[in-house]
TORFITOR-576570 format. One line per 10 residues: their letters; for each residue x, y, z of C-alpha. Coordinates in steps of 0.05 Angstrom, whole numbers. Layout:
A = X,Y,Z  ...
//
This chain:
MQETGSISIH = 0,0,0  26,68,-19  4,135,8  20,203,-21  1,268,9  15,341,17  26,374,83  -24,426,104  23,484,98  18,555,71
TENIFPIIKK = 90,560,48  103,521,-16  173,500,2  195,502,75  264,474,65  300,534,35  278,572,97  302,517,143  367,514,104  378,588,109
FLYSDHEIFL = 357,602,180  358,538,222  432,523,225  493,566,221  538,507,203  516,453,154  562,400,181  518,388,242  467,349,201  508,288,218
RELVSNAVDA = 507,303,292  431,310,290  418,246,253  468,204,292  440,233,357  370,213,336  395,142,321  429,138,389  365,162,424  325,109,389
TQKLKSLAQL = 375,56,411  377,79,483  301,80,487  299,8,464  350,-11,518  306,24,570  244,-14,547  283,-79,552  305,-62,623  233,-47,642
GEFKGELGEL = 210,-113,612  168,-79,560  210,-105,503  224,-180,507  258,-192,441  332,-201,428  369,-134,431  425,-160,386  485,-115,370  465,-43,387
KVRVTLDKEA = 508,3,346  497,61,298  529,54,229  546,112,183  563,91,112  584,130,51  573,111,-21  609,165,-59  591,138,-128  517,136,-112
RKITISDHGL = 522,202,-74  491,171,-12  502,177,63  464,126,106  454,129,181  429,62,207  408,41,277  381,-22,309  336,16,357  261,27,367
GMTAEEIKKY = 242,35,295  177,69,272  111,47,242  82,86,184  35,121,233  93,141,277  131,168,216  70,211,199  65,234,271  138,249,286
INQIAFSGAT = 166,267,218  109,301,183  59,332,230  102,359,286  159,385,244  118,415,188  67,448,232  123,476,274  158,501,213  94,533,186
EFVEKYKDKD = 83,569,251  154,593,251  151,620,180  85,655,191  104,686,258  175,706,244  180,717,170  197,791,180  251,780,232  325,781,217
AATKDQIIGQ = 366,718,212  397,723,281  329,729,314  304,669,274  364,629,296  345,642,368  271,629,361  269,567,317  292,525,376  219,522,398
FGLGFYSAFM = 204,473,342  224,400,334  262,406,269  328,369,284  315,314,232  306,366,177  378,388,181  386,331,130  358,376,77  416,425,85
VADNVEIFSK = 460,375,48  410,329,13  359,343,-42  323,278,-27  317,240,39  290,170,50  271,133,115  267,58,119  241,37,187  214,-25,221
SHQEGTEAAH = 184,-19,291  205,-62,350  131,-76,360  111,-146,337  66,-153,277  81,-85,247  101,-73,175  163,-36,154  153,34,124  188,74,71
WICDGSTSFT = 183,150,71  211,195,15  213,270,11  248,314,-39  250,377,2  182,402,-22  119,396,20  102,330,-14  120,262,13  109,189,-4
LETTDKAERG = 98,136,49  92,62,32  103,-7,62  169,-40,46  210,-102,61  259,-93,118  281,-154,157  313,-121,217  284,-75,270  309,-3,268
TDVVLHVAAD = 316,57,221  358,74,161  361,147,141  387,154,70  412,222,45  419,234,-29  472,288,-27  457,352,-65  503,380,-119  525,439,-75
SDEFLEEARL = 547,393,-18  602,351,-50  647,363,10  604,314,50  619,258,1  691,256,25  708,203,76  758,247,113  706,303,120  654,256,150
RTILTKYCKF = 705,225,197  725,294,222  653,313,236  638,247,272  701,254,314  683,325,333  610,314,352  602,240,367  668,221,399  636,206,467
LPIPIEFEGE = 566,182,449  541,126,494  525,78,436  581,52,390  585,92,325  615,54,267  643,89,206  677,51,149  682,-11,193  714,25,252
VINQTTPIWT = 682,47,318  701,120,326  676,135,396  687,120,470  619,102,499  639,113,572  684,174,576  714,185,645  666,241,665  610,188,665
KQPAELTDED = 647,148,718  654,157,793  719,190,817  733,129,861  739,87,797  792,133,768  867,143,779  908,206,768  935,173,705  864,165,678
YKKFYQELYP = 852,240,686  919,258,655  908,211,596  839,240,583  869,311,584  918,290,530  861,262,489  824,328,494  885,371,481  936,329,442
MSMDEPLFWI = 978,391,426  988,410,499  1059,403,524  1042,409,598  1004,364,645  946,397,682  962,421,752  899,390,782  826,379,765  755,378,792
HLNVDYPFNL = 707,322,777  637,351,774  578,306,791  511,333,814  440,310,801  401,362,841  374,416,830  402,403,760  440,348,725  513,362,712
TGILYFPKVK = 575,320,703  644,338,677  717,348,691  751,416,695  826,419,690  872,475,715  924,487,662  989,523,675  976,598,668  1041,636,662
DELQFQRNKI = 1057,708,678  1016,734,620  942,724,617  932,667,568  859,678,549  855,611,514  780,612,507  740,556,476  779,504,515  719,479,555
QLYSRQVFIT = 675,433,514  600,431,527  562,366,518  490,346,526  482,272,541  552,260,512  535,297,447  585,353,433  547,419,429  597,477,430
DEVKDVVPEF = 661,503,459  629,572,468  609,566,542  609,638,566  538,635,593  549,570,631  619,583,658  637,649,693  684,694,654  745,681,698
LMLLHGVIDS = 736,606,693  744,609,617  818,598,631  802,527,652  801,467,605  757,406,604  686,381,594  617,398,620  558,353,605  488,373,624
PDIPLNVSRS = 420,356,593  391,414,633  425,469,594  372,498,548  391,500,475  355,521,412  347,466,360  409,486,323  445,479,390  490,536,369
FLQADAAVRK = 461,584,421  456,573,496  393,605,522  409,639,589  358,624,642  354,606,716  383,537,705  444,565,671  455,615,727  450,560,779
INTYITKKVA = 501,518,741  546,580,735  543,591,811  554,517,826  617,513,783  646,576,816  634,546,885  665,479,866  728,514,839  734,556,903
DKLSGLFKQD = 724,494,946  777,456,908  828,511,916  811,520,989  818,445,1001  886,443,967  910,502,1008  887,472,1075  909,400,1061  976,411,1029
RPGYEEKWSD = 1001,483,1035  1072,467,1011  1044,435,948  996,493,939  1053,543,946  1093,505,893  1035,514,844  1023,587,862  1065,616,805  1019,578,757
IGMFVKYGML = 951,591,790  962,659,822  940,697,760  877,655,755  858,666,829  869,741,824  828,744,760  772,707,795  774,755,854  770,815,808
SDEKFYEKAK = 713,784,767  667,753,818  649,780,887  629,712,915  695,682,892  732,739,925  699,724,991  724,652,989  792,666,955  814,720,1004
DFVLLKNVDN = 833,663,1051  877,626,1001  904,680,955  979,688,969  1023,750,969  1097,742,953  1150,788,979  1217,804,946  1250,749,988  1201,699,955
KLFTITEYTE = 1163,685,1020  1089,673,1012  1034,699,1059  959,700,1062  928,769,1067  917,761,1141  987,733,1154  1018,791,1116  979,844,1152  1002,815,1218
HIQANQQDKD = 1073,810,1192  1080,885,1177  1031,913,1229  1084,935,1280  1133,969,1233  1091,995,1176  1038,1038,1208  1037,1112,1193  1024,1168,1243  948,1162,1231
GNTVVLYTND = 947,1087,1248  940,1064,1176  978,1002,1152  1021,1018,1091  1037,960,1044  1099,973,1002  1108,937,936  1149,935,873  1128,916,802  1200,906,780
AEHQHSFVAA = 1247,888,837  1310,892,795  1293,958,761  1271,989,828  1327,957,868  1352,1022,900  1282,1038,926  1272,966,951  1339,968,986  1324,1035,1018
AQERGYDVLN = 1258,1008,1045  1290,945,1072  1344,986,1107  1287,1017,1146  1263,947,1165  1204,951,1117  1179,890,1078  1165,897,1003  1116,855,963  1126,834,891
FDQVLDPHFV = 1067,854,847  1096,843,778  1040,808,740  995,840,687  933,840,732  968,866,794  951,941,785  877,921,787  889,872,844  925,924,886
GQLEQKLEKT = 866,971,876  817,918,898  855,900,961  860,974,979  784,979,974  771,916,1014  822,923,1070  807,973,1125  857,1027,1143  907,1000,1092
SFKRVDADTV = 941,1035,1034  988,1009,981  1048,1047,957  1099,1028,904  1169,1036,932  1186,1089,880  1124,1130,895  1161,1176,943  1225,1181,983  1231,1126,1034
SKLIEKDHTT = 1218,1172,1093  1154,1197,1060  1127,1129,1041  1106,1115,1113  1100,1181,1149  1116,1177,1222  1106,1228,1278  1179,1249,1282  1205,1296,1228  1276,1309,1204
ESVLSEDEQT = 1300,1381,1207  1336,1412,1147  1407,1436,1157  1395,1488,1102  1364,1556,1112  1302,1575,1071  1345,1618,1025  1393,1560,1013  1335,1513,998  1307,1563,948
KLTDLFKTAI = 1374,1571,915  1384,1495,912  1316,1487,881  1331,1539,827  1399,1508,812  1368,1439,800  1310,1467,759  1359,1504,713  1404,1443,708  1346,1394,692
ANDTMHVKVA = 1307,1441,646  1249,1393,639  1177,1412,653  1157,1340,670  1207,1340,728  1181,1377,789  1238,1395,836  1229,1400,911  1280,1402,968  1264,1359,1029
ALSPQDAPVV = 1298,1344,1095  1316,1270,1091  1366,1228,1128  1438,1242,1110  1444,1168,1093  1389,1173,1040  1405,1185,967  1422,1257,947  1370,1259,892  1309,1214,886
ITQNEFMRRM = 1261,1212,826  1191,1187,841  1123,1186,809  1057,1201,843  1024,1136,866  954,1153,844  972,1178,775  1021,1122,761  971,1069,783  917,1098,739
KDMQRTGGGG = 964,1097,679  984,1025,696  911,1003,699  896,1039,634  952,1002,600  925,935,624  853,947,603  824,990,658  764,1008,615  738,1073,585
GMQMFGAFPE = 743,1113,650  818,1101,652  832,1126,581  841,1198,605  900,1179,649  936,1145,592  934,1210,553  967,1252,608  1041,1267,600  1089,1232,646
SYDVTVNANH = 1102,1272,710  1157,1260,761  1178,1289,828  1252,1303,837  1268,1306,911  1335,1337,930  1359,1314,998  1376,1378,1037  1415,1339,1089  1460,1301,1042
PLAQKVLATD = 1532,1328,1037  1523,1336,962  1472,1393,973  1525,1434,1009  1574,1419,952  1526,1443,899  1513,1508,937  1587,1519,951  1613,1508,880  1624,1575,846
GNGEKLAKQA = 1596,1573,776  1595,1496,773  1533,1486,816  1488,1471,756  1538,1422,727  1542,1384,793  1466,1386,800  1459,1358,730  1508,1303,746  1470,1284,810
FDLALLAQGM = 1404,1284,772  1432,1241,716  1458,1191,769  1387,1187,797  1360,1175,726  1414,1122,715  1394,1086,779  1324,1078,751  1343,1060,681  1314,1126,656
LKGEALTAFV = 1379,1154,626  1381,1138,552  1404,1160,484  1437,1227,476  1430,1243,551  1467,1179,569  1523,1194,520  1531,1264,548  1532,1237,619  1587,1186,603
KRSTELL = 1629,1240,570  1619,1288,628  1636,1233,679  1700,1216,642  1722,1289,644  1711,1291,720  1757,1230,731
//
């Protein structure tokens, strides 16, 4: 018996619209059809377990075959199968009515909007028509006494449905590949697609006589079943080009209030932010969906690698867009908590091991603290601060460490730091001579991190060691008196201004210790920090600081013997002042080019 018919549909040909708007990438037709075959197979297994199917299951695998000469791709399963009535119900009525509604309701919308909306309709099977101009279904139901059915559609609204001879239970979907889709007649192309989307499907997928998937990837197992080697081996399978082993990992496994499994790996993150996005792969029931997971995973966790598998993440039918909703937000929050708990556990259980890894994970932890307030609250107990002697402290430990010696006259704790210990060595040494401790903040995110800590910690300020003279960095009650009169100080100021002749250098004379340097060049902490943050992506509000010219303070030490020399030298005061200023520039690596050449020549003449 043969039945022909026409779908009750207002649009004459629905498939060009599906082809244009449903999927952004044609290759996923294979994912959709193989996934359908896997679903049909799993449903049959479930019926057998429930005792509702008593026949022989036989070999349950999905086969993908290519006949290049005949221009055919066939996806075959040994699953539930369909009767003619079920084909009409599931293939014709639902899909076509959904497509009609879509076209009528959204015909005036742009393509992006359609791509978002079309997920409301059950059109996964029809991805076949993106690459085929004719599709056939041969299906025999698992139900006893039913006849096999043969459905044919050429991409118009017409179909043919007839009985046929098919000995085995299951479904064969045959695609007659269209002239504009020759790429899908290449074995290598199909193998690449299958490996990408179907590598971990729970039913064996056979292509060209070879099973191409692992049916039980390690995220589907319990952590107790797995060794460290299992996790490392899986990491290498996911990222075969990676030279480094992961530092550690988190095995996700939750079934309430949502279903989520997966493994997140902590890669080595060096001194520079390696925003290697698209390293976390999202699966739904072991079907690869996307590596664009920004709605599921918090921004700062995009540095992690690994796999997340959840059937509860809402997707449109093309599966190319995650649809943010309450479930996604809960998953996002859960993952953040699990990562924080893992780091906290490592810190508490094995602090020496945690400290060894700090150079690799420190950037990541700071990024998380800057990005996520809840993560900050947890991480403030396990973020580490490193001083110039390479000792590591928690925030609380460090505050206690410097409390006694680094309080200013107003009772505020002053944290001193360097962003380049070698370049700022003279300033670090001067601070250490006073018994002060100096932290190392030399990573790209540290200007932002310093700002955050200053906001969070009460009565605490941060100053870079070259932000002022050492006696001014932490102002105490006692003051040092100048040995120079006011007239001498004014004369000294004028001599240095004339010698330097640079508007970006602001000269001042101050009473410092005679042991301090004769001339110190510093930059205002606030302005320098704003410029640093602007350079590392501080946002639109910071742009104004980047445009400001450089500005430095030149502090001449009134109590250093050199000050008296400059004042006492008849006619050569400016030359001596220039030499002292150049020495200060040299100490900071700021003396370059023509000025450096002139300094060397002048120094040679003085020898």
